[in-house]
TORRO-843946 format. One record per atom (N, C-alpha, C): residue in one letter; x, y, z. Coordinates in steps of 0.1 Angstrom, whole numbers, plus 5000, padded with zeros to 4 digits. Each point is the difference from the previous one (the first is absolute). Example, Ala and Ser with C-alpha at 12.3 -4.5 7.8 and 13.67 -1.06 7.14 Angstrom:
BEGIN
A513249435078A499150125000A500950125000S499650114993S500950115000S499250115008
This chain:
BEGIN
M283041424458M501449984997M500249944986P500950064992P500249954986P500449855000L499749944989L500249854999L501549975002L500950084995L501449985001L500449995014E499550095008E500450005015E499449885007I498849964996I499449885006I500949884997L500349984987L500849894995L501450005008Y500650115001Y501350015006Y499949955015G498950055007G499849975014G499849855002L499249944991L499749865001L501249914998L500850044990L501349924997L501050025012A500050125005A501050035011A499549925013A498749995002A499549925012A500349854998W499849954988W500249864996W501549975003L500950094995L501449985001L500450005015A499350095008A500350005014A499749885008L499049924995L499749875006L501249915001Y500749994989Y501249915000Y501150055009G500250135002G500950055009G499649975015L498750025002L499549975013L500149855003N499849924990N500149855002N501449965005S501050074994S501449985004S500250035015L499450115004L500050045014L499449905009V498849954996V499349905007V500849875002L500649954989L500849885000L501250025010T500650124999T501150035009T499649995015L498850065003L499549995014L499749865004I499449924991I499749865003I501349935003Y501050024991Y501349945002Y500650035014L500050135004L500550045013L499349935011R498749974998R499249945011R500349855000V500349934989V500149855000V501449954998R501050094999R501349964996R500649905010R499650015013R500549905010R499349875000E498949994993E499149885000E500549904989K501149945003K500649904990K499149885000P500049934988P499349874999P500649905010P499249925006P500549905009P501149914993A501049965007A501049924995A499549874994A500449974988A499549874994A500949895004P499449905006P500949885004P500449924988Q501149935001Q500549924989Q499049884999P499749964988P499049894998P500749875003A499149905004A500649875003A500549944987S499350024989S500549954987S499850124990W501050024992W500050124991W499149974988P499150094996P499249984989P500850014987T499549944989T500750014987T499850144995V501150054994V500150144994V500549994986T499350074991T500450024986T500550154999V501350024996V500550134998V499950034985Q499350114997Q499950044986Q500850124997L500850004990L500950114995L499550044986P499150094999P499650054986P501150084994V500449974988V501250064993V499650044986Y500450124997Y499950054986Y501150094996N500949944992N501250084995N500750075012E500749915008E500750045012E501549965000L500750044990L501449954998L500950035012H499750125006H500950045011H499849945014V498849955002V499649955013V499549865001V499849934989V499349875000V500849905008E501350004998E500849905007E500050025015R500150135004R500050035014R498649965006A498950034993A498749965005A499949855002I500449924990I499949865002I500949955011G501250065001G501049965011G499450025013A499350125002A499450035013A498949905004A499249974990A498949905002A500649865004A501049964993A500749875002A500650005014A500450115005A500750015013A499150005012L498750014998L499050015011L500149885009D500150035013D500249895010D498649955003Y499649894993Y498749945002Y500149864996P499349915007P500149864997P499849974985H501049944993H500049984986H498849924995D499649905009D498949924996D498650075000C500050135006C498850085001C500150124991L501150014991L500250124993L500049974985Q499350084992Q500050004986Q500350144995I500950014990I500450134994I499650004985Q499250104996Q499650024986Q500650134995V500849994989V500450124993V499150014988L499150105001L498950024990L500650104990D500549954989D500850084991D499350044987D499650124999D499450054988D501050084991S501349985002S501050084993S500049984985T500550104993T500249994986T501550034996D500950015010D501450024998D500849905006A501350035002A500949905006A499849965014T499050075007T499749975013T499649855002T499349954989T499649865001T501249905001A501050024993A501249925000A500650005014L500150125006L500650015013L499249935010A498650024999A499149935010A500149854999Q500049954987Q500149854998Q501349955006Q501150074999Q501349955005Q499950005015A499550105006A499950015015A499149895005V498949984994V499049905005V500649864999A500749974989A500649874998A501149985011R500750105003R501149995010R499449975014Y498950075004Y499449975013Y499349875000A499449964989A499349874999A501049895002Q501250014995Q501049905002Q500449995015M499850105008M500350005014M498849945008G499049964993G498949935007G498850095003L500050124996L498850095002L498949974991N498850025004N498849984992N499850144993I500650024989I500050134994I499749984985Q499150084994Q499549994986Q500150134993H500449994988H499950124990H498849984991L499050095002L498849994993L499950114990Q499849974987Q499950114990Q498849984992R499350114998R498750004992R500350034985S499149974992S500250034985S499750144997D499350075009D499750144998D499950075014R499850135000R499950075013R498650045003T499149914997T498650035003T499750025015G499450115003G499750035014G501250065008F501150024993F501250065006F500349935014K500350075010K500549945013K498849915006A498850054999A498949925006A499949874992G500150004987G500049884992G501149905004A501250065002A501149915004A499749945014L499550085009L499849955014L498949895000A498950034992A498949904999A500549874993G500850014990G500549884993G500949925010G500850075007G500849935010G499249935011L499050075004L499149945011L499449874996R499749984987R499449884996R501049885001R501350035000R501049905002R500750005013A499550085009A500650015014A499649895009S500949965009S499749905009S499850055014G500350135003G500050055013G498650045005D499849995013D498850055006D500150165002L501250045001L500350155000L500850044988V499850124995V500750054988V500750135004A501350004999A500850135002A500350064987V499950134998V500250074988V501150105002F501050004991F501150105000F500250054986D500050134998D500450064987D501549974999A500550014987A501349964997A501150085007D499750125004D501050095006D500049995016F499249915005F500049995015F500949885004V500650025012V501049905005V499649975014P499249895002P499649965014P501249955008S499950025013S501149945008S499749855002R501049935004R499949855001R498949965009D499750085011D499049965009D498650054998F499850064988F498750074997F498849905002L500149894994L498849915002L499849955014R501149975007R499849955014R499550115009R500250134996R499450115008R498650044996I499749984988I498750054995I498949895000V500449884997V499049894999V499249985012P500650005012P499249985012P498850095002Y500050124994Y498950095000Y498849954992C500249914991C499049944992C499249895008A500449975012A499349895007A498650045004R499850135002R498650045003R499149984988P498949935002P499249964988P499450124992E499850115006E499450124993E501050074992V501349985002V501050074992V500249944987G499750084989G500249964987G501250044993C500650115006C501350054994C500850075011V501349995000V500950075009V501050084992Q500050135002Q500850094992Q501250045009A501249994995A501250055007A500350154996R500950065008R500450134997R501050014988W499950104992W501150024989W501150075006D501249954998D501350075003D500650044986H501250055000H500550064988H501549964998L500349944989L501449964997L500950124997N499450104994N500850114995N499450145005R499650005012R499550135006R501050114998T501349985002T500950115000T500750024986Y499449944990Y500650014987Y500150144995S498950085002S499950134995S498950085008L499950134997L498950075007L498749954996L499849964987L498849954995L499649875008T500949915002T499649885007T499850035015R500750095006R499750045014R498650055001A499650094990A498750055001A498949904998Q500249904991Q499149894998Q499949925013A501149975006A500049925012A499250075011M500150135001M499350075011M498549994997G499550014988G498649984997G499549865002I500849904997I499649865002I500049975015D501050055007D500049985014D498850055007A499550124995A498850055006A498849914998H499949944988H498949914997H500049885009F501249945001F500149875008F500050035015Q500750105004Q500150025015Q498750055005I499450104993I498850065006I498749944994E499850014987E498749974994E499749855002Q500949914997Q499849865001Q499849955014T500850065009T499949965014T498650055006A499750134997A498750055005A498849924995R500049974987R498949934994R499949865006S501149935001S500049865004S499549995015R500550095009R499749995014R498750065003A499450094992A498750065002A498949924994G500349894993G499049914994G499450064987L500850094993L499650054988L500549924988F499550024988F500549924989F501450054996L500949914996L501350044995L500349914988N501250024994N500349934988N501349925001F500049884994F501349944997F500750084989N501350025002N500750104992N500749944988G499649884996G500549944988G501349925001S500750015012S501249935002S500249995015A500949915004A500349985014A498849975009G499249914995G498849965008G499749854998V499249945009V499749864999V498449995000W499549934990W498549984999W499749855004R498849995006R499449875002R499449964986R500349884995R499549974987R498549995000T499449955010T498549995000T499450145000C500750105006C499550144999C500050054986I501149984993I500150044986I498849944992E499849885002E499049934992E498650045004D499850025013D498750045005D499650144995A501050094998A499850144996A499850014985G500249894993G499950014985G501349994993G501149985007G501349984993G500650134995W501249994994W500650124994W499350034987Q499650134999Q499350044988Q500750114993A500050004987A500950094992A499350124994D498850045005D499350114994D500350135007T501050005008T500650135006T501549994999L500750115002L501450005000L500649995014T499150005010T500449975014T499349885005E500449894995E499349875004E500249985015D501050055006D500249985015D498950085008L499850124996L498950085007L498749944998D499749964987D498749944997D499849875008L500949915000L499849875008L499950035015S500750105005S500050035014S498650045004Y499350094993Y498750055003Y499049894998R500149924989R499049894998R500149905012A501249985005A500249905010A499450055013Q500250135003Q499550065013Q498550014999L499450024989L498650014998L499449865002R500849894998R499549875003R500249955015G500650105008G500149975014G501449965004W501049994991W501449975003W500650135006R501149985008R500850115005R501350014993V500450124997V501450024995V500850065012L501049935004L500850045012L501350064996Y500350125006Y501350064997Y501049985012V501249954997V501049985011V501250094997P500150115007P501050104997P501449955005D500149905009D501249965005D500849914991V499449964989V500749914990V500150094987G501250024996G500350084988G500749934989V499750044987V500649944989V500550124991A501349994996A500650124993A499749984985G499650114993G499950004986G500750124994E500050014987E500750114993E499050124997L500550125003L499350124996L500450044986P499150054992P500450044987P501050125000P501249984995P501050115000P499850104988Q499249964990Q499750094989Q498650065003F499950134999F498750065003F498949964990D500349974988D499049964990D499549855004G500949935007G499549875005G499050025011L500350105009L499050035010L498750054994R500150084989R498850054993R499149884996R500749904994R499249884995R499449935011Q500749985011Q499549935012Q498850075005Q500150135002Q498950085006Q498850004990A500250014987A498949994991A499349875001R500749895001R499449875001R499149995012W500650055011W499349995013W498750095000A500250124994A498850094999A498949944991Q500449964988Q499049944991Q499349885006G500849915006G499549885006G499150025012S500350105008S499250025012S498650054996I499950084990I498750054995I499349894994Q500649914992Q499449884995Q499449925011V500749985011V499549925011V498950075007A500150135001A498950085006A498749994992R500150014987R498849984992R499349875002R500949905002R499549865001R499549965014V500750055011V499849955013V499250105009L500250134997L499450105009L498549985002P499249974989P498649985003P499749885009R500849904999R499849885009R500350045014L501150085002L500450045013L498950085007L499550104992L499050095006L498749935003A499749894993A498749925002A500249895010S501349985005S500349905009S499550035015P499949915009P499650035013P501150055009Q501150044994Q501150055008Q499650135007P500650035012P499750135007P500450124991W499350115002W500350124991W501450055000P500749995012P501450054999P500949914991V499749875000V500749914991V499750044985K498750024997K499650044987K500750134995L499950105009L500650134997L501550004998E500749935009E501449994998E500449924988G499249894997G500249924988G499850094987A499050085000A499850094989A501150094998L500550065010L501150104999L501349934996H500249875005H501149924996H500049974985L498949954996L499949964986L500150114990T499650125004T500050124991T501150095004G501049965007G501050095005G500750074989Y500249944988Y500750074989Y499250114994M498750025004M499250114996M500650135004V500950005010V500750125004V500750074988H500549924991H500850054989H499250084990P498949944994P499250094992P499450125007L499649985013L499550115007L501050125002L501349965002L501050105001L500250074986L499949924990L500250064986L498850104997V498849955002V498850084997V499950135008T500349995013T500050125008T501050104996L501249954996L501050094994L499550074988L499449934991L499550064987L498850105002L499349985011L498950095003L500450135007T501250005005T500550115008T500150134991L500649984988L500250124992L498650064995P499149924995P498650054997P499450075012M500249955012M499450065011M500650145002A501350014998A500750135002A499650104989L499949954987L499750094989L498650055001T499149925006T498650055001T499750065013Q501150025008Q499950065013Q498949935009G500049864999G499149935008G500450005015R499049985008R500249995015R500549875003W501149995008W500549875004W499249955012P499649874999P499249955011P500750025014A499250045010A500550035013A500849895006F499749874996F500749895007F501349964993V500450074989V501249964993V501250005010P500250105008P501150005010P500049875008Y498849965005Y499949885008Y500349874992F499750014987F500449894991F501549984999L500750125000L501449995000L500649945012L499350025012L500449935012L499949854999A498949954993A499949864998A501149944992S500650084992S501149954991S501249975009A500050035013A501149975009A500049855003G498949934997G499849865004G501149914994P500350004987P501049914995P501450035005P500450135001P501450025005P500149965015L498950015008L500049965014L500249855000L499349934991L500149855000L501449964997C500750074991C501449964997C500950045012L499750115007L500850045011L499949905011V498849955004V499949905010V500649874996A499949964988A500749884995A501550005002Q500650124996Q501450015002Q500450015014A499250065009A500350015014A500049865006E499249914995E499949865005E501349924996R500750054990R501249934996R501250045009G499850095009G501150045010G500950114993P501250005005P501050114996P500249994985R500049884993R500250004986R498850074993G498849995005G498950064994G500050165001W500450045012W500150155002W501150064991R501149934998R501050054991R499550014986G499149914996G499550004986G498950114997L499650075010L498950104998L500450114992A501350024998A500450114991A499549994986I499749884995I499549984987I498550004999A499350025011A498650005000A499450094990P500550124997P499450094990P500049934986L501049914998L500049934987L498849914998V499649945011V498849915000V498850084996L499950125005L498850094997L500150044985L501250044996L500150044986L499749894990I500549885003I499849894991I498549965000G499450005011G498549975001G499250104992M500450135001M499350114992M500349984985G501249984997G500449994986G499549884993L499749905007L499449884993L498550014997A499450115004A498650014998A499549984986L500750074990L499649984986L500249864996N501149945003N500349864996N498949905005N499650025013N499049915005N498650034996A499750134998A498750044995A499849944986V501050004991V499949944987V499749855001A500749935009A499849865002A498649975005M499550095009M498649985005M499050024989C500250094991C499150024989C499949884991R501249934999R499949874992R499149905007A500150005014A499249915007A498550024999F499650134999F498650044998F499549974986M500950024990M499649984986M500049864996S500849915007S500049864995S500449915012R499449885000R500449915011R501249924997E500550024987E501249924996E501250085004G501249944999G501250075003G501249904999E501250054996E501149914999E500950025012F500349895006F500950005012F501450034996Q500450125002Q501450044997Q500949995012R501049914999R500849985012R500950125003T500450015013T500950105004T501449944999P500950064992P501349954997P500849985013K500749895002K500949985011K501449994995F501050065007F501350004995F501149955010A499649955012A500949945009A501150105004V499650135001V501050105005V499850025015R501150015007R499950025015R500950125004G501249994996G501050115004G499950114989S500350125004S499950114991S501049994988Q501049915001Q501049994989Q499449914989E498949925003E499449924990E499150084991R499949964987R499350084991R498949924994W498950074995W498949944994W499850054985E500750114997E499750074988E500249924987N501049905000N500349934988N499249864999S499149985009S499249885000S499050004988V499849884995V498949994990V498750045005Y499850005013Y498750035006Y499850155003A501050084998A499850145003A499050064991L499150085005L498950064993L500350134994R499350034989R500150144994R499350105008C500450124998C499450125007C498550014997S499250025010S498650004998S499550124992P499149984991P499550124992P499250095008L499749975013L499250095008L500950115005V501350004998V500950105006V499650144995R499750014987R499750134994R498750065007W499049915003W498850055006W500350045015E500949925006E500350045014E500750135001L500950034990L500650135000L499050114998L499049984991L498950104998L499250025013L499749895007L499350015012L500850075011A501349995000A500850075009A499950154998A500050044987A499950144996A498650055003F499049924998F498650035003F499850035015A500649925008A499950015015A500750135004L501250034994L500650135004L499250124996L499450004988L499150114996L498850015009S499449885004S498950015009S500450055014A501249975005A500450055013A500250154999W500450054989W500250154999W498750074999L499049944993L498850074998L499149995012T500249905008T499149985012T500750055013A501150064999A500850045012A499250105008G499250094994G499350105008G498649955003S499449924992S498549975002S499849885009A500949915000A499849875007A500849985013G500950095002G500949995012G501249934997S501050015010S501349944998S500049855000A499149945008A499949855001A499849934987L499150054992L499749944987L501250034990S500650125001S501150024992S501249915002I500249975013I501149915004I499649864995W498849965001W499649874995W500249994984L499750114993L500250004986L501550004996L500850065009L501549994997L500449865002I499449925010I500449865002I499649924987Y498850034995Y499649944987Y501150024990A500450134998A501050034990A501349935002L500549995012L501249935003L499949854998G498849955003G499849854998G500149974986Y499250074991Y500049964986Y501450034994G500650115004G501350034994G501049905004F499949965013F501149905005F499949874993V498849944998V499949874994V500350014985A499750114994A500350014985A501550014999M500750085008M501450024999M500849875004L499449935009L500649875004L500049904989S498849994993S499949914988S501050044989L500050134997L500950054990L501549985004G500350035012G501449985005G500549864999Q499149915004Q500449854999Q500149964986A499150054991A500149964986A501250054994F500450125003F501350064995F501249925005Q500049965013Q501149925005Q500049874994A498949934998A500049874993A500550014986R499650104993R500550024986R501550025000R500550085009R501450025000R500849885003R499549925010R500749885003R499949894989A498950004993A499849914989A501050034989M500250134997M501050044990M501449975004A500350025013A501449965004A500249855000H498949935003H500149855000H500249954985S499350074991S500149964986S501450034995R500550115003R501450034996R501049905006L499749965013L500949905006L500049874994W498849954997W499849864995W500049994984G499750124994G500150004986G498849944992D499049945007D498949934994D498750055004G499950105009G498750065004G499249905009S500649895004S499349915008S499850055014Q499049955007Q499750045014Q500249885009R500650025011R500249895010R499450055013A499849905008A499250035012A500850035012P499650085010P500650015013P500249875006G501149975006G500249875006G500549904990H500150034988H500449914989H501250054992G500950075007G501250044994G500150154997L498950075002L500050154997L500650075012G500950094998G500650075011G499250125004
């Protein structure tokens, strides 16, 4: 068999592993979904808790975040709030005013600002921990709004001495803002409803998701603390803690709402950071996991979890190999049709997650094709990010812009945080054309299944490229109208006077 055919077959088989893993996690979930964690009794005395709010240039949401933390229903003598502010804009003034206001009300709340942004979010969390008084540490990103009873509901689960971290479910403040946010919500629901539940209840390794969770301080310190040599410090600490024998517990009954990126290029940035960071963590932690005394199912699932973003470069490379295979009249490996069956894993995972939401979930399934197209279309974006992870251990933590938009009438386009259109758009359009050409050339030799798959590639790349271009055009048009209206070209923020 020619080398090209062998390479294509190996990559297709590797890619199929991730699809099969989604099927396995779905089956595990269906088996354990009724096995809820035992109810956690209220403690006789509440432990001390430090709430950390890492903030970096969050004009639109910082006051809301501080207000939600200040409103937490928890004994004030056991609660400390830290606003870890690395901002370089007017966010700092807003944060200082809010902190001063709540301090006057008697809350133990502090505004902590560093001289530089060394270590990014991990550096801010580590710096705050050195000045923290709590035995437990709750972490919320700036766009998350915990309910008043969050700590009273989640802290009791920390009573078990082996539990080092308790992760809550992510809900969404702006699920219905647009088709884009609806699609993102469906993907995130699948992760939290199916993957996190299955891993937690089956005794597999899982991760703290960076927000809406509570850590035991001794667990953080025992695992080596927050470390800044990856872009996903949450995933890194989670695995280091579990390798030390601590348990990360997921509690799906407690949810915290956060903001989904309404701008597609914000989603690009978020996905790129997660992809790059996950591979950085895999390079660092995977050898230790494989050498650990953990059972082989835990090791295998952990390896697939840590390298999950490998799906994207594999999708990209298999697409690029399709045309040479067609031009050289190579024989398609006999198992390729079965590989396509494995690709049903992620859609099925989303389907089950939406079914668990009840009638609201079933009604939302109409946008399920968008989840598939966005996932396919992001392959180039995430593959580029992963190349950076393999080429260098360094990386800049680029925040995902938050705009505090909830209703469809609220706009983000004139915000100072709105991003420019990604330069990857031109390459995505080329890949869409390449996939269409490949589908045409392989229609007779590889069968209809592969041709349909290539058409999905083309639609995915074309969709994300046109979405970026369309939002960039819309933002430019609104900026021009805003400039004519105000006469000075200034930009003002959603929720701060912009109609």
